[in-house]
N, C-alpha and C positions, 0 to 999 in steps of 0.2 A: 422246524423243528415239534412237536410232539408235547402234549400236556406233562406227559412222564416221564422220567430222564432219568434212569436209572445209577446209581451216585457207586462207582469202583474208587476214585481215587478223589474224597472230599477236597477242596481245597477253601478255604476261608473266604468266606459270603463279604459280597460287598448288598448297596442300596437296590441293584439291578441283578446280581447273580440269586441261585438257588438258595434254599432255604440250607445248613446243616442240618443234619440228624439229629444234634444236642441238643440248638440253640432253642432259647424260649421264644416263644411262636409272639406274647405278650409283645415283650421288646423286640419284636425285628416285626414284627405284622404280618406274619407270611407264616405259611404251614404247613403239613407236609404226612405223609399216610405211607402205609405199606398195601402191596397187592397182593396180601395171605406169603408171600415166597420166603421172607424175612428178610429181605431185602430191601433198603428204607427209599423210598423216591421225595422229590420235593418239587415243588408247584412254584411257577414263578410269579414275582409279586405282581403282574400286568395280572393275571390270568384271577388272582383272588382279590383285586379291589374291583375286577368287571364282576366277580361275582357276588361281593357284599352288595354293587351297587342293583344287581340284579330282585337281591332279597330287600330291598330298602324302596324300589318301584312298586314288587309285588304283594309282601305281609306289612309293612310297615302302613298305609295304607288303609290295607284291609280293616283290622283292628281296629282303628280310629276309625272307618267310615260303621262300624257297625257301633258303636257310640249315636245315639237318637236319644229325644228329648220331651217333653213336656210343659209346657205352660198355661199362665192362668190369663183368662180371658175377661173380660166387663160380663159380668153376668150370672158370671154358677157363682156369686156370692147369694145373690135371689134365688136363684135355683133350688141352691139345696139349702138353702137357710144357713147361709154360714157366720150368727150372730158371734160375738163376742170368742174366746180365741179359738175359734176352729180350728181357721184355716192354717195358724202357727199348731194347731194338730195334726191337720194332714200332712206339713211339713215335718214335723217332728216324728209322726211314725213308721215313715220312710226312712230314716235314719240309725232308728231302736233297728227295724227289721233287718238296715245293713249291716249295723254292728253284730248282730245278733249269730245272721249268716255268713260271716266272713270265711269263717272255715269251708266253707264248700270253692277255696282256691284248692286245701286238697286234691278235688276231684280231679283237677288236670295232669296229675298225677298217673288215676286210677284209670280216666276212659280216655280215651286218646279225644286231641284236641277239639278233632272238625265235631263230632259227634258232641260233647259236651258243650261248647260253641254254643253250636245250630240247636241244644236245649233249652240256654239259658236264654236266648236273642227271642224264640219264640215263644218263651214264656213272657218273657217282658214286655215283647209287642203283642200279645192277647190280649195281657193284663188291660197296657195300656189304651187298645181298641176299647175295649168293655168301659172304661171308663165314660166314654160317651154315653152310654146308657142307665150311668147311676139316676137314682135318685132322689134320692136321701145323701147327708151328711154321713152317716156313718156303714152304711157300701162304698164312697168315696172312701172310709176310713181304712176300710176291707181292700180294698185295689191301690193304695201305696204300701199298706203291708206288703203283697204279695209281688208287688215292685220294687220296693228293699230287698224283698228273700229270692228273687232273679238277678237282679245286675248283680251280686252281693257276689254272684258265682262267675263276673264277666270279671270286669278292672283288675279286680286282686292278684289273677291270672296269667295275666299277659305279660307283666316283667319277664317270668317263667317259660313262657311260652318265648319270648324271642329270643330267651339265655340259649334254647335249642341253635339257632343262628347266628350270634354275633359270640364277636370274645368278650370280656366287664372290659375294655378300654373302649369298646363301639358301643353299649349297651345304654348307658347315661342317654346320650345323644336321641336316639332312639325312643326310649321310654315318656323322654321329654315332649316330642312330637306330641305320643302317645298323647300324653296333659295334658296339653293345649289345646286337646277339643271342646273340653271345656269351656271355657273361657271362650274358644270365638265361635261358637255356636253360642255363645250367650251376645256376642258381636250382634248378630243378627238375628236375635230371638224378635225382639220388635215387628222389623222390617218383614219376616215369613209371618209373621201373627196378622198384621195389616192385610200383608198381598192373598192368605186363606179366607179371610175375617168381611173384606171390603166387598162383597158380592154379597145378594139379596140369598138368602135361602131359607131354608123353610124348619133347620133346624136351630139351637142356642151357636153362638160362633164360639162359644171354648168345648163342645159338642164335635163338629164340625175340624177346630183342631185336631182334637184327641183321634181320628178316624184318619184325620189325613198322614199326621206324623207315628199313629201304632201300628195301620194298615204298612206300612212300606218296611217295616220293620219286622215285620213276621218275614216276608219275602226275603229280607235280607237271611234270616236262618238257614235259609236253603241255601244262599250265596258262601253264606261259612262253612256249612257241613261238602259246597262241592270243593271250593278253593279255598277254604285255611287248610296250611301243611300240617301232616302230622311228627312231623319230624325231617333234616336234612336229606336224607337219603328215598325218602317218601313223596316230595315235593314238585309235583306236576307239573312245572313251571321251570327244575334244571333238566341240564340231561344229565347222563347216568355221568359224565366224568365231575360235571359241574356238581353234581350229587358226593360222590366219592371225597373232594376239597371240603368244599361244606362241613360231612361230617367228621373229617378229619381235625377239625380247626378246633370241632368239639371236644375231641377222646384230648384232643393239647391239652384242651385248656381243663376238663373235671374226669377225664380218667374215661377208659371204658367200658361205664358202667350204662346198667338199663336205668334209663331214666320216667320209663311210663311201664304201667302194668303195678303200680301198688306204691304202698306208703311203709317205710322205715320207720316207727317208732322212735328207735333210738336217735337216730336226725333228726326228730321235730325238737327232741328233749334235748339234743345240744344247739340249737340252731335258740330254743327259749334261753337259755344261759350264756350267750352272745351281747355280746355288749354293743357291738353295729347291727344286729339286729334289732334293738328294740331303737337305736338313733332311726335306722330306716324310718319305722314307723310312725316314727316325732317326725319327720323330716314332712309324709304324706300326708299326720293331722295337721299339721299349720301348713299345706299347703290349700286342703278343707276349709280351713278357718279362713286365711286369708281368704281365700274365693268365696265363700258365703258371705263374707263380709262387704263384698262390695257392695257400694251405690246402687241400690234396684234391685240386687241381684237377688232377693226372695219374693222381690213382690213382685219380680215380672218372670221366673224360672221354677219350676220345683225341684228344687239342685237339678240344674242342668247339667252333666256327666258331673259336678262332682264327686260322683260318686266314683268315678272312673281315678281319679285322682287319688282310690283308701288303696 
C-alpha cells in the first residue's frame, strides 16, 4: 500500500486507520493533504510517527547545539582590572542588550531561518572570539553588549521555527529539550574549563577558553546555513512524500498561510492584547531567574545559555 490513498467511501477511522477528512488533527494525532485535485488524501499514522521521529533527530539537536557558552576564568580579574562591581556590570550589560534587542525574533518571519540563524550565530561567535583580545574592562563591556545583541536574535525565534514542523501538543516537549541546553551546559562547565586550561599555554587561561569556545561557534554558522531547514517542504532530509505530510500537518493546524516573507502588524497587536502571550513571557522570565539563581551559576558562567530560555 502506498503512502497516499484516495478516499472514495470514507469509513469511521480507528487508531490504525487513516484520518477522515474532517477530523481534528490535534485530537487524532494524524494528518492529511490533497494532491491539488480537490480529492482528500489520508496519511497512515505510522508514517506520521516516523516523520516526527525523523524531525526529532535532525532539527531539535541542531538548534540545541547552536547554543554555546562563555566562562569566567581565574586571572581575568587581574588582567582586566575587574575591581568593585565591574564584573557584575559585565554580567548585567549582556542582559540589558538582550532585552533591548529581543524584538529581533520577528526577523525569523522576514528572513529565511537558515540565513538569519547563520548571521546571528556567526555574530556572537565572532564577538566571543574577540573577547580573547580585550585589554580593558571597557572593551570587554562593548563585547558583552554585542554578544547580547546577537544572541537575542536566536533563542526567542526557535519556538516559532519549531512550530513549522510540530503540532501544538508536540511543541512543548521539543522546546523543553532546547531550553535544557542551558543547565546541561553549566553542568559540564567546570570540567570543560579545567580540561582546556590545564596545560601550559602562552595565553592567559581565560583568553584561551574564549578562543576555544568562540571559533567553533563561527564554524557552526556554516552548519546552520547548510542544514537548518527553512520549511517542511524545503527540508533536505525529508523525502518528497514526507515533505508533503509535514506541510499538511502545518496547514491543518494554522491554515494555508504564508509564514515567511513579512510581518503582519495587526497580528502583533493582537498578540500583545492576548493574556496567554504575557503568561508565556512570565514563564520564560521565571525560568531565567530560576536558572541564574542556581548556586555558583553567575560565578562560573556568563549567562550560559540563560538567554536561550528567553
